[in-house]
N, C-alpha and C positions, 0 to 999 in steps of 0.2 A: 432329362435322363431317359435312356432308352430302356424299355422294359422287355424288349424282345431278346431271346436267347439265340446265339449262333450255335450251329451244330457242335456238339462237344462240350459246350460251356456248362450245360445243366449236369451232364454226367461228371465233370470235374468238381462242380460244386457239391454234388452228392457224394462224391468220394471223399472230398475234404471234410464234410460234416460228419459223415459215418466214421471218419478216422479221428474224430474228437476235436476238430478245429472249432472255435467259436464263430458264430454268425459275424460278429464284428471283424475278426480276422479274414474271413472268406470275402466279405464286402470290400475290405482293403485290397485284396487281389482283383477284384472286379469293380473298379471305381465308377464305371458307367452303369452299375446296378445299384438300386437302393436297398438298404437292409430289410425294409418291409416287402420289396419285391422278391428278394431271396427267401425270405421266411415264407411268404405265401406260396411260393413255387414248391418248396419243400412240404408245406401242409397239403397242398393239392395232390402231390405225389404220395402222400401217406407216410413221409419220412420223418418230418418234424412233428413232435407231439409237445404241447405245452407242458412245462414241468410244474407239477402241483406239489405244494409242500402241506404237510399237515402239522398243525401246532399242537402241542401236548394238551391233553385234557385238563380242564381247569380243576384246581384242587378242590376237595370236598369239604373245605373249611366253611362252618356255618356263617351265614351273614350276620353282621353285627345288628342288633336290635336299635332302632331308633326310637327313642321315647317320644310319646304323643304330646304335642303341645296343648297346654290348656289355654284357650282363648277367652279374653275378657269379653263380657256381654257388649253388644254394639250399643253405642249411645243413641238415644232417640231424640234428644232435645238439642237446640243449636248450641247451648253452652257445653253440652257433653261432647258434640262433635268438634268444636273448637278447642276443647281441652285435649281430646284424643290427637287432634292435628298437631297441636303444640308439643305434645309428648313425643310424637313420631318425629317431628323435626329435631327435637333436642336429642333423641336416640341416635340420629344419623349426623349430628354435628351442625345443624343448621339453626341459627339463633336469629331470627328476623323480628321477633316481637319484643 
């Protein structure tokens, strides 16, 4: 693709853009120009400005309170560790013992 503009091309692109034509439509009229090239040329000329949208402010609804989990004390013996492991496996549906 050639990104050089012939005399009068950029003026025509500028006129089309300022008349409300979309960049996609303008690029269709100039198939040897990429959409990015047209946009950048308009940006450098100070004609194209990125459209920014603002989202509405979040509602002031209070956040739901999450109850604090009470954890069991950690086992310290081998039997306690094995029992905790088996309990955890049973809780998630694994039964290998």
